[in-house]
C-alpha positions in Angstrom: -21.9 -1.8 47.0 -19.8 0.6 45.1 -21.1 4.1 44.7 -20.9 3.8 40.9 -23.3 0.8 41.0 -25.9 2.7 43.0 -26.1 5.5 40.4 -25.7 3.2 37.3 -28.2 0.3 37.1 -26.2 -1.4 34.3 -24.3 -4.6 35.2 -21.9 -6.6 33.2 -22.7 -9.9 31.6 -20.3 -11.6 34.0 -22.1 -10.1 37.1 -25.4 -11.1 35.7 -24.3 -14.7 35.2 -22.9 -14.9 38.7 -26.2 -13.7 40.1 -28.2 -16.1 38.0 -25.9 -19.0 39.1 -26.4 -18.2 42.8 -30.2 -18.0 42.3 -30.3 -21.3 40.4 -28.3 -23.0 43.0 -30.5 -21.8 45.8 -33.6 -22.8 43.9 -32.3 -26.2 43.2 -31.4 -26.8 46.9 -34.8 -25.5 48.1 -36.6 -27.7 45.6 -34.7 -30.8 46.6 -35.4 -30.2 50.3 -39.1 -29.6 49.7 -39.6 -32.5 47.3 -37.3 -35.1 48.8 -39.3 -38.3 48.5 -37.6 -40.2 51.4 -38.6 -37.5 53.9 -42.1 -37.3 52.4 -42.6 -41.0 53.0 -41.2 -40.8 56.6 -43.5 -38.0 57.5 -46.7 -39.5 56.0 -49.0 -41.4 58.3 -49.0 -45.2 57.9 -51.6 -46.9 55.8 -54.6 -48.1 57.9 -55.0 -51.2 55.8 -58.8 -51.1 55.4 -59.3 -49.7 52.0 -63.0 -50.0 51.1 -62.2 -49.8 47.4 -59.8 -52.8 47.3 -61.1 -56.0 45.7 -59.0 -58.4 47.5 
C-alpha cells in the first residue's frame, strides 16, 4: 500500500468499483461451489425405497 493511502482513508470511485467487482466475483464462485446441484445429488445417500407415506 502506498503511504498516502494509509493516512487518508478516502478511495476513488474507480478503486471502490474494482474492490466491489472482486468481492462480487468471489462471492459468486463461492455460492456456485456450495450450491452446485450436481455435486449435492452425488453426495446425498441413495433413497432406501421404503417410504411409509407412499400410497403405491
